[in-house]
C-alpha positions as CSV (number, residue, x, y, z in Angstrom):
1,M,0.0,0.0,-0.1
2,S,3.0,2.3,0.8
3,N,4.3,1.9,-2.8
4,L,0.9,2.5,-4.4
5,K,0.5,5.7,-2.3
6,M,3.9,6.8,-3.7
7,K,2.9,6.3,-6.9
8,E,-0.4,8.5,-6.7
9,A,1.9,11.2,-5.1
10,A,4.5,10.8,-8.1
11,L,1.5,11.2,-10.6
12,V,0.0,13.9,-8.7
13,Y,3.4,15.8,-8.6
14,L,4.0,15.1,-12.6
15,D,0.8,16.7,-13.4
16,R,1.2,19.7,-11.0
17,S,4.7,20.7,-12.1
18,G,4.3,20.3,-16.2
19,G,6.4,17.0,-15.9
20,L,3.4,15.0,-17.3
21,Q,2.8,17.1,-20.4
22,K,6.8,17.2,-21.2
23,F,6.5,13.4,-20.7
24,I,3.6,13.1,-23.2
25,N,5.6,15.5,-25.6
26,D,8.7,13.0,-25.4
27,C,6.5,10.1,-26.0
28,K,5.4,11.7,-29.2
29,Y,8.9,12.4,-30.4
30,Y,9.6,8.8,-29.6
31,N,6.3,7.8,-31.2
32,D,7.0,9.5,-34.5
33,S,10.4,8.6,-34.9
34,R,11.3,6.0,-37.4
35,Q,14.2,4.8,-35.4
36,S,14.1,1.3,-33.2
37,Y,14.6,1.8,-29.5
38,A,15.3,-0.9,-26.9
39,V,15.1,1.7,-24.1
40,Y,13.2,4.7,-23.9
41,R,15.0,7.2,-21.7
42,F,12.8,10.3,-20.0
43,N,14.6,12.8,-17.6
44,I,12.2,14.0,-15.0
45,L,13.0,17.3,-13.3
46,I,12.4,17.2,-9.5
47,N,12.3,20.0,-6.8
48,P,12.8,18.5,-3.7
49,S,11.4,20.8,-1.7
50,D,8.1,20.6,-3.4
51,I,7.7,16.9,-3.3
52,V,8.6,16.6,0.1
53,E,5.9,19.0,1.0
54,L,3.5,17.2,-1.1
55,D,4.4,13.7,0.0
56,A,7.2,13.2,2.9
57,E,7.7,9.5,1.9
58,L,8.1,9.8,-1.8
59,G,10.7,13.1,-1.0
60,N,12.7,10.7,1.2
61,H,12.9,7.8,-1.2
62,I,14.3,10.4,-4.1
63,L,16.8,12.0,-1.7
64,H,18.1,8.7,-0.1
65,H,17.1,6.0,-2.3
66,P,17.1,7.3,-5.9
67,V,17.2,4.0,-7.6
68,K,14.2,2.9,-6.0
69,A,12.5,6.4,-6.4
70,A,12.9,5.8,-10.4
71,E,11.2,2.7,-10.1
72,V,8.2,4.2,-8.7
73,F,8.3,6.8,-11.6
74,Q,9.2,4.1,-14.3
75,S,5.8,2.2,-13.2
76,V,3.7,5.4,-13.3
77,C,5.0,6.2,-16.8
78,F,4.6,3.0,-18.3
79,I,0.9,3.1,-16.9
80,A,0.5,6.3,-18.7
81,V,2.0,5.2,-22.0
82,K,-0.4,2.1,-22.1
83,T,-3.6,4.0,-20.9
84,L,-2.9,7.3,-23.2
85,S,-1.2,4.9,-26.0
86,L,1.5,7.2,-26.3
87,I,4.3,4.9,-27.7
88,G,2.9,2.0,-30.0
89,Q,6.3,0.1,-30.0
90,L,6.7,-0.1,-26.2
91,Q,6.0,-3.3,-24.8
92,T,7.4,-3.8,-21.4
93,E,8.0,-1.6,-18.4
94,T,11.6,-2.4,-18.3
95,Q,12.0,-0.6,-21.7
96,I,11.4,2.7,-19.8
97,N,14.6,4.2,-18.2
98,I,14.0,7.0,-15.9
99,V,16.7,9.6,-15.1
100,L,15.9,11.9,-11.9
101,K,17.1,15.3,-12.4
102,L,17.2,17.2,-9.0
103,T,17.1,21.0,-9.1
104,H,18.9,21.3,-5.8
105,L,19.7,19.4,-2.6
106,P,18.9,20.4,0.8
107,S,21.4,23.1,2.3
108,L,22.6,20.5,4.9
109,P,26.2,19.4,5.8
110,S,24.9,15.6,4.9
111,Y,24.2,16.3,1.5
112,S,27.7,18.0,0.6
113,L,30.4,15.5,-0.2
114,N,33.7,16.7,1.6
115,F,36.8,15.7,-0.2
116,C,39.0,15.9,3.1
117,E,36.5,13.7,5.1
118,F,35.4,11.7,2.4
119,R,33.6,8.5,3.9
120,L,34.3,5.4,1.8
121,D,30.6,4.2,1.7
122,Y,30.7,2.4,-1.5
123,T,27.0,0.8,-0.9
124,S,25.6,4.5,-0.9
125,Q,23.3,5.2,-4.1
126,R,22.1,8.8,-2.7
127,F,22.6,12.2,-3.9
128,Y,25.4,14.4,-3.1
129,M,26.6,17.7,-4.0
130,M,30.6,18.5,-4.6
131,Q,32.5,21.2,-5.6
132,G,36.1,21.0,-6.7
133,I,38.7,21.7,-9.3
134,V,38.8,19.7,-12.6
135,I,42.5,19.0,-13.0
136,A,41.9,16.4,-15.9
137,M,39.2,15.1,-18.4
138,T,38.8,12.8,-21.2
139,T,37.2,13.3,-24.5
140,V,33.5,12.6,-24.9
141,T,32.9,8.7,-25.7
142,K,30.0,6.5,-26.4
143,Y,28.7,3.9,-24.0
144,T,25.8,1.5,-23.9
145,Q,22.7,2.9,-22.0
146,G,20.4,0.1,-23.2
147,A,20.3,-3.0,-24.8
148,R,17.9,-5.7,-26.0
149,F,19.0,-9.5,-25.8
150,L,16.9,-12.7,-27.4
151,C,17.4,-16.3,-26.7
152,S,19.6,-17.9,-29.2
153,D,17.1,-20.9,-29.2
154,E,14.5,-19.9,-31.9
155,A,12.2,-22.6,-30.4
156,C,12.2,-20.5,-27.0
157,P,9.2,-18.2,-26.6
158,L,11.8,-15.7,-25.5
159,S,13.8,-15.6,-28.8
160,K,11.3,-12.6,-29.5
161,G,9.8,-9.7,-27.7
162,F,11.3,-7.3,-25.1
163,Q,12.0,-9.9,-22.2
164,Y,15.6,-9.3,-21.8
165,I,16.3,-5.6,-21.5
166,R,19.6,-4.2,-20.1
167,V,19.6,-0.9,-18.7
168,H,22.9,1.0,-17.5
169,A,22.6,1.4,-13.5
170,P,24.3,4.3,-11.9
171,G,27.7,3.1,-10.8
172,A,27.8,0.0,-12.9
173,T,30.4,-1.0,-15.2
174,E,30.2,-1.1,-19.0
175,S,30.2,-5.0,-18.8
176,A,27.0,-5.1,-16.8
177,T,25.0,-4.0,-19.6
178,V,26.5,-5.7,-22.7
179,R,28.2,-9.2,-22.1
180,N,28.2,-12.5,-24.0
181,D,27.5,-14.6,-21.2
182,F,23.8,-13.9,-20.3
183,L,21.5,-17.0,-20.3
184,C,18.1,-17.6,-20.8
185,N,15.9,-18.1,-17.5
186,L,13.5,-20.3,-19.3
187,C,15.6,-22.6,-21.5
188,S,19.2,-21.7,-20.1
189,S,20.4,-20.9,-23.8
190,S,22.7,-18.2,-24.5
191,L,21.2,-14.9,-25.2
192,Q,22.3,-12.6,-28.1
193,E,22.3,-8.9,-28.6
194,D,20.0,-7.5,-31.2
195,R,22.4,-4.7,-31.9
196,K,20.2,-2.6,-34.1
197,F,18.2,-1.8,-30.8
198,R,21.3,-0.7,-29.2
199,V,20.6,2.8,-27.3
200,L,24.0,4.8,-26.9
201,G,24.7,7.7,-24.8
202,D,27.8,10.2,-24.0
203,K,30.3,9.5,-21.4
204,Q,33.1,11.5,-20.1
205,I,35.6,11.2,-17.0
206,V,36.9,14.0,-15.2
207,E,39.3,14.1,-12.1
208,I,38.4,17.0,-9.6
209,I,40.3,17.7,-6.3
210,T,39.0,20.1,-3.5
211,A,39.7,23.8,-3.9
212,K,41.7,23.7,-0.7
213,A,44.5,22.4,-2.9
214,L,45.2,26.0,-4.1
215,H,46.2,26.8,-0.5
216,A,49.5,25.0,-1.5
217,F,50.1,27.7,-4.2
218,Q,49.1,30.5,-1.8
219,G,52.1,30.1,0.8
220,Y,49.7,27.8,3.0
221,S,51.6,26.3,5.6
222,N,50.7,23.4,7.8
223,T,53.0,21.7,10.5
224,Q,51.2,18.4,9.4
225,P,52.4,16.8,6.3
226,F,49.4,16.2,3.7
227,R,48.7,15.3,0.1
228,F,45.7,16.0,-1.9
229,Q,43.9,13.1,-3.7
230,S,42.0,13.5,-6.7
231,L,38.6,12.0,-7.3
232,T,37.5,10.0,-10.4
233,I,33.8,10.9,-11.8
234,F,31.9,9.6,-14.6
235,L,29.8,11.8,-16.3
236,R,27.1,10.5,-18.1
237,V,24.7,12.9,-20.0
238,P,22.8,11.6,-22.7
239,S,23.1,13.4,-26.2
240,G,20.0,14.7,-27.2
241,I,18.0,18.3,-27.8
242,T,16.4,20.5,-25.2
243,D,12.6,20.2,-24.5
244,N,11.8,23.3,-26.4
245,F,13.0,21.8,-29.6
246,R,11.8,18.5,-29.0
247,C,8.2,20.1,-28.7
248,L,9.0,22.0,-32.2
249,L,9.8,18.7,-33.5
250,S,6.7,17.2,-32.3
251,L,4.4,19.9,-33.3
252,T,5.8,19.9,-37.0
253,S,6.1,16.1,-37.2
254,S,3.2,16.3,-39.9
255,S,5.7,18.0,-42.4
256,C,9.2,17.3,-43.5
257,W,9.8,20.9,-44.3
258,K,8.6,22.9,-41.7
259,F,11.0,22.2,-38.8
260,T,14.2,23.2,-40.7
261,A,12.1,26.4,-42.1
262,I,11.5,27.6,-38.6
263,L,14.9,26.8,-37.4
264,A,16.3,28.8,-40.2
265,N,13.9,31.7,-39.4
266,I,14.8,32.0,-35.7
267,F,18.6,31.3,-36.1
268,A,21.0,33.6,-34.8
269,S,18.1,36.0,-33.7
270,H,20.4,37.9,-31.4
271,I,22.4,39.1,-34.3
272,L,19.6,39.4,-37.1
273,P,15.7,39.5,-36.8
274,P,13.8,36.4,-37.3
275,G,12.7,36.1,-41.0
276,T,16.0,37.6,-42.3
277,Y,18.3,35.8,-44.6
278,N,16.5,32.5,-44.2
279,F,18.1,31.1,-47.3
280,L,21.5,31.8,-46.0
281,K,20.9,30.7,-42.5
282,L,19.3,27.3,-43.8
283,C,22.6,26.7,-45.8
284,L,24.8,27.6,-42.8
285,L,22.7,25.3,-40.6
286,M,23.0,22.5,-43.1
287,S,26.9,23.0,-43.4
288,L,27.3,23.0,-39.5
289,V,25.6,19.7,-39.1
290,Q,27.5,18.2,-42.1
291,T,30.7,19.2,-40.3
292,R,31.2,16.3,-37.8
293,D,33.9,16.2,-35.0
294,S,35.0,12.8,-36.3
295,N,34.2,12.9,-40.0
296,K,35.8,9.8,-41.6
297,E,34.4,10.8,-44.9
298,L,36.0,14.2,-45.5
299,E,34.8,15.0,-48.7
300,D,31.0,15.2,-47.0
301,C,31.9,18.5,-45.6
302,L,29.6,21.3,-47.2
303,D,31.6,24.3,-48.4
304,I,29.7,27.5,-48.6
305,L,30.9,30.6,-51.0
306,I,28.4,33.8,-50.8
307,I,28.3,36.6,-53.4
308,T,27.3,39.5,-51.8
309,S,27.1,43.5,-52.0
310,D,26.4,44.1,-48.5
311,T,29.5,43.3,-46.3
312,L,29.3,46.5,-44.4
313,L,26.2,46.7,-42.4
314,V,25.2,49.2,-39.9
315,D,26.9,47.6,-36.7
316,R,27.9,48.8,-33.1
317,N,29.8,46.6,-31.1
318,N,32.6,47.2,-28.2
319,Y,35.0,49.3,-30.4
320,G,32.3,51.6,-31.9
321,T,30.3,51.7,-35.1
322,G,31.8,49.6,-37.8
323,A,31.7,46.2,-39.4
324,V,31.8,42.9,-37.1
325,S,35.1,41.6,-36.3
326,I,35.6,38.0,-37.0
327,Q,38.9,36.5,-35.9
328,A,39.4,33.1,-38.1
329,G,41.2,31.6,-40.8
330,S,43.1,28.7,-39.5
331,A,41.9,25.8,-41.4
332,L,44.3,23.1,-39.1
333,L,42.6,24.7,-35.9
334,A,39.0,24.5,-37.1
335,K,38.8,20.6,-36.8
336,G,35.3,19.6,-36.4
337,G,34.4,23.1,-37.2
338,I,33.9,26.1,-39.6
339,C,37.1,27.9,-41.1
340,F,36.2,31.4,-42.3
341,I,38.4,32.8,-44.6
342,G,36.7,36.3,-45.6
343,D,36.7,37.8,-49.0
344,L,38.1,35.8,-51.7
345,A,38.7,38.7,-54.0
346,S,41.2,40.1,-51.3
347,Y,43.6,37.3,-51.9
348,K,46.5,37.0,-54.1
349,K,46.5,34.4,-57.2
350,D,49.0,32.0,-55.0
351,K,46.7,31.9,-52.1
352,L,43.5,31.1,-53.9
353,E,45.6,28.4,-55.8
354,Q,46.8,26.9,-52.4
355,L,43.1,27.2,-51.1
356,Q,41.9,25.2,-54.1
357,S,44.5,22.4,-53.7
358,V,43.7,22.3,-49.8
359,M,39.8,22.1,-50.5
360,E,40.3,19.5,-53.1
361,S,42.6,17.4,-51.3
362,R,41.4,17.9,-47.7
363,S,44.9,18.1,-46.7
364,I,47.5,20.5,-46.1
365,T,51.1,20.4,-46.3
366,V,53.5,22.3,-44.0
367,Y,57.0,22.9,-45.1
368,I,59.6,23.0,-42.4
369,P,62.8,24.7,-43.1
370,G,66.1,22.5,-42.1
371,K,68.1,25.6,-41.5
372,K,66.0,26.5,-38.7
373,F,66.9,23.5,-36.9
374,G,70.4,22.6,-37.7
375,D,69.5,20.7,-40.8
376,D,70.4,21.2,-44.5
377,T,67.4,19.0,-45.6
378,N,63.9,20.6,-45.6
379,Q,61.0,18.8,-44.2
380,Q,57.2,18.7,-44.9
381,T,54.4,17.3,-43.1
382,T,50.8,16.5,-44.4
383,F,47.7,17.2,-42.2
384,P,44.2,16.2,-42.9
385,I,41.8,19.1,-43.1
386,Q,38.6,18.4,-40.9
387,C,36.3,21.3,-41.3
388,S,34.2,23.3,-43.9
389,F,34.9,26.5,-45.4
390,W,32.9,29.5,-45.5
391,S,34.1,32.4,-47.7
392,F,32.4,35.4,-49.9
393,I,32.9,37.7,-53.1
394,D,32.4,41.6,-52.1
395,M,30.8,42.8,-55.5
396,D,30.3,46.1,-53.9
397,S,33.9,47.6,-54.3
398,S,33.9,50.3,-57.2
399,S,37.3,48.8,-58.5
400,R,35.7,45.4,-58.7
401,K,32.5,46.7,-60.4
402,N,34.3,48.2,-63.4
403,M,36.1,44.6,-63.8
404,Q,32.8,42.7,-64.1
405,K,31.6,41.4,-67.3
406,T,27.8,41.9,-68.6
407,N,25.9,38.6,-67.9
408,T,24.7,37.2,-71.1
409,L,22.4,34.1,-69.4
410,I,19.4,34.8,-67.3
411,G,20.4,34.1,-63.7
412,Q,24.1,34.1,-64.3
413,M,26.5,36.2,-61.8
414,D,29.9,37.3,-63.0
415,C,32.4,35.3,-60.7
416,S,35.5,36.1,-62.7
417,L,37.2,37.9,-59.7
418,I,38.4,34.5,-58.8
419,P,39.4,31.2,-60.8
420,A,36.4,29.2,-62.2
421,N,38.1,26.0,-60.6
422,L,38.1,27.4,-56.8
423,V,34.3,28.5,-57.5
424,E,33.8,25.1,-58.3
425,V,35.1,23.4,-55.2
426,F,32.6,25.1,-53.1
427,G,29.4,22.9,-52.5
428,L,27.2,25.9,-52.7
429,L,27.2,29.3,-54.3
430,I,24.7,31.6,-52.6
431,N,23.7,35.3,-53.8
432,C,22.8,37.6,-51.1
433,N,22.6,41.3,-52.5
434,E,19.9,44.1,-52.7
435,S,17.9,42.4,-55.2
436,S,17.9,39.1,-53.9
437,P,14.6,38.0,-51.5
438,C,16.9,37.4,-48.7
439,H,18.1,41.0,-48.3
440,P,15.7,42.8,-45.8
441,F,18.0,45.7,-45.2
442,L,15.4,48.0,-43.1
443,P,14.9,45.3,-40.4
444,T,18.4,44.7,-39.9
445,V,19.3,48.3,-39.4
446,Q,16.1,48.7,-36.9
447,H,17.8,45.6,-35.2
448,T,21.0,46.9,-35.1
449,L,19.8,50.3,-33.6
450,K,18.1,48.6,-30.9
451,K,21.0,46.7,-30.1
452,A,22.9,49.9,-29.4
453,I,20.2,51.1,-26.8
454,D,19.9,47.6,-25.1
455,P,23.2,45.6,-25.9
456,E,22.1,42.4,-23.7
457,G,18.3,42.6,-24.3
458,L,16.4,40.0,-25.9
459,L,14.5,41.9,-28.6
460,Y,12.5,38.5,-29.9
461,L,10.2,35.9,-28.4
462,A,12.3,33.2,-30.2
463,S,15.5,34.5,-28.6
464,K,13.8,33.6,-25.2
465,Q,12.3,30.5,-26.3
466,F,15.4,29.2,-28.2
467,T,18.7,30.1,-26.5
468,T,22.1,29.7,-28.3
469,E,22.6,26.7,-25.7
470,D,19.4,24.9,-27.3
471,F,21.0,25.6,-30.6
472,E,24.3,24.2,-29.5
473,K,23.0,21.0,-28.2
474,L,20.7,20.4,-31.5
475,L,23.6,21.1,-33.7
476,A,25.8,18.6,-31.7
477,F,23.0,15.9,-31.6
478,A,22.3,16.5,-35.3
479,K,26.0,16.3,-36.5
480,N,26.5,13.1,-35.3
481,L,23.4,11.1,-36.6
482,N,24.3,8.2,-39.0
483,V,21.8,8.7,-42.1
484,E,21.1,6.5,-44.9
485,F,19.4,7.0,-48.1
486,S,15.7,5.6,-48.8
487,L,15.4,3.9,-52.2
488,E,13.0,6.6,-53.7
489,A,15.5,9.4,-52.3
490,E,18.6,7.8,-53.8
491,R,16.6,7.5,-57.2
492,M,15.7,10.9,-57.2
493,V,19.1,12.2,-56.4
494,H,20.8,10.1,-59.4
495,G,17.7,11.0,-61.5
496,Y,18.2,14.4,-61.2
497,Y,22.0,14.2,-61.5
498,L,21.9,12.3,-64.8
499,A,19.1,14.6,-66.4
500,S,20.9,17.9,-65.3
501,R,24.1,16.5,-66.8
502,R,22.4,16.0,-70.1
503,I,20.9,19.4,-70.3
504,R,24.0,21.2,-69.2
505,T,26.1,19.5,-71.8
506,D,27.5,21.0,-75.0
507,S,29.9,20.2,-77.9
508,I,32.5,22.6,-77.1
509,C,33.1,22.4,-73.2
510,G,31.2,19.0,-72.5
511,S,29.3,18.7,-69.3
512,K,29.4,21.8,-67.0
513,L,28.6,19.4,-64.0
514,S,31.9,18.2,-62.4
515,A,32.5,14.9,-61.0
516,S,32.0,16.0,-57.6
517,A,28.4,17.2,-58.4
518,L,26.8,14.1,-57.3
519,K,28.7,14.0,-53.8
520,Y,27.4,17.8,-53.1
521,L,24.1,16.5,-53.7
522,I,24.2,13.6,-51.4
523,S,26.1,15.7,-49.0
524,L,23.1,18.3,-48.8
525,S,20.4,15.7,-48.9
526,E,22.1,14.2,-45.8
527,A,22.6,17.5,-44.2
528,H,18.8,18.2,-44.4
529,A,17.7,14.7,-43.0
530,R,20.1,15.4,-40.1
531,L,18.7,19.1,-39.5
532,N,15.4,17.1,-39.5
533,L,17.0,14.8,-36.8
534,R,16.1,11.8,-39.2
535,N,18.5,8.7,-39.6
536,K,16.9,8.3,-43.2
537,V,17.1,10.5,-46.2
538,L,13.8,11.0,-47.7
539,K,12.9,12.3,-51.3
540,E,11.8,15.7,-49.4
541,D,15.3,15.9,-48.3
542,V,16.5,15.6,-51.7
543,L,14.1,18.1,-53.0
544,I,15.9,20.7,-50.8
545,A,19.2,19.5,-51.9
546,V,18.2,20.0,-55.5
547,L,16.6,23.4,-55.3
548,L,19.8,24.7,-53.5
549,F,22.2,22.9,-55.8
550,E,20.3,24.1,-59.0
551,T,20.3,27.6,-57.7
552,S,23.8,27.5,-57.1
553,L,24.3,26.1,-60.8
554,T,22.0,29.0,-62.3
555,L,24.3,31.6,-60.3
556,K,27.3,29.5,-62.4
557,Y,26.0,28.8,-65.7
558,G,22.6,30.4,-66.0
559,A,19.0,29.0,-65.9
560,T,17.9,25.7,-67.8
561,V,14.8,24.3,-68.9
562,F,14.6,23.1,-65.0
563,C,14.0,26.7,-63.8
564,V,14.5,27.4,-60.3
565,A,13.3,30.7,-58.9
566,P,15.8,32.5,-56.4
567,N,13.6,32.3,-53.6
568,A,12.4,28.8,-54.3
569,V,13.3,27.4,-50.9
570,F,11.5,30.2,-49.2
571,P,8.9,31.3,-51.6
572,F,7.0,33.3,-48.6
573,E,7.9,35.2,-45.4
574,L,7.1,32.8,-42.4
575,Y,4.8,35.1,-40.5
576,N,2.7,32.0,-39.2
577,E,1.3,28.6,-39.8
578,E,-0.6,29.6,-42.5
579,Y,2.5,30.5,-44.5
580,L,4.2,27.2,-43.5
581,E,1.4,25.4,-45.1
582,Q,1.5,27.6,-48.0
583,R,5.2,26.6,-48.4
584,D,4.6,22.9,-48.1
585,I,1.9,23.4,-50.7
586,Y,4.4,25.2,-53.1
587,L,7.3,22.7,-52.3
588,T,4.9,19.8,-53.2
589,Q,4.6,21.2,-56.6
590,C,8.0,21.7,-57.0
591,Q,8.6,18.0,-56.2
592,Q,6.3,16.9,-58.9
593,Q,8.1,19.2,-61.4
594,L,11.4,17.7,-60.4
595,L,9.9,14.1,-60.9
596,Q,8.8,15.2,-64.1
597,F,12.0,16.8,-65.0
598,I,13.9,13.6,-64.2
599,A,11.2,11.3,-66.3
600,T,11.7,13.8,-69.4
601,Y,15.4,14.2,-69.5
602,G,16.6,11.4,-67.4
603,P,15.0,8.2,-68.8
604,G,16.0,4.9,-67.5
605,T,17.2,6.3,-64.1
606,A,15.3,4.0,-62.3
607,V,17.7,1.2,-62.8
608,F,21.3,2.2,-61.7
609,A,24.9,1.0,-63.1
610,S,27.4,0.1,-60.7
611,D,29.8,2.7,-61.8
612,E,27.1,5.4,-60.9
């Protein structure tokens, strides 16, 4: 009866604190996901003061027996899932993994862990609060949060279903979750892991010491000899997105395009007003998620070149009125990130050739003169480049305006300021000037003036709802997703590539599409799928990739029979839900036009040769 009473109290607390609604939203995210899960992890925020006031016994369990308390919430959440039909794939209660996140601990000595008086009570599983100095840390690695096992005997009833679920428990070693010596309770046969259901999380190990260790560097003296022992702590924070974006993803789950449209609309709202430069911001976001920390496929990086005439906007910063100061440029130091290299037209020919070589080979060679080290022989070392490049061409300079040629083809931009081969190595070419739909100059000036009056103020609701930290977690999660192409998406991207090669080929220059064009299309499609937090590339992702890529081709070579408007990705300003619906209708029409284009100019593309 005591356990039933605590379950009732847990349900009441979830309802009153808003945790129940958050739990329902999390369930909708899992239910809408196409990924298979052995374990469904839920973070429940607990305010100890509120829950002790509601039910003292449950509050005592949470503070002193958190593992047992998590089982109470696990039971309540499982009943809620089944009663409200929240997750269709969930079968057993053990598949629910509850993590209690406390807002604080009572300000009493017994809840603080004193490093100098550390009690070696290894059996204690209660919460403690500790403060110290981090002296060492490891990189973030993966560990198994949960796994599904099946009986190896196919005749056994437990060779199917979710009866054997292993969930990592606090304080347990890695081998406690995944081993090869588990036996079936029914027939004693060995259990085998169903690897496609394995759930991974992030792990980092840190060593900390007490702050009193600083006394040794402050002339602190003590007649008694002493030493400071470091404490090793395992930090296990699952990679994921914040509740704000999780809720937004759930609300936009009916469309494959709305979520990324809203992301682009509100991205960098502390720098630019929402709704401005959406085309550019979507491309930047896609480049960010395609630039992974441990990118084995270096060619997947998405480089962006912007043609613009508004590089100097009205701005006010710590140094007064002027251009925003951005310090960047080291490709080696930008590992896992972005290398911003400024205006390409300001570089000399040899530097541009070097940049082209680096971007093509994704490596850089550093020459070490032997004379500096007492050696007559010069040395050289080659390093891999693991970053994406962002750059621009300033078309507004009067000296450069005089050099520009008259465009002869519709939609074509003059890029003669830099070598054509260098333009080609950038995955995307974007036009951002006064005549483009993504140049709302007046709102940008108004934003800048407001920031000058209140530099720290949040001018828009989006800035309060979706913070920089929210975007950081979203991008960190998205860039580490492993995505694969669906069959229809693969056919569409190959079909467009073949059809586009045919219409952009002439007898003099041959095909205007480089050999890397297909690589860029694949990279763009993967990036849009990642930004949607999906593991599978859909035909809707390919459409966005094609529109972006075709826009880039039009700027280079002019428009063709598959004519794409400059604002095809964002045909309307995103004021509200109604405009998002209109955009979906427009993109659906574009998708039909793309299929018609493939059917007309790319016959036979449903069957692909091995060399393609």
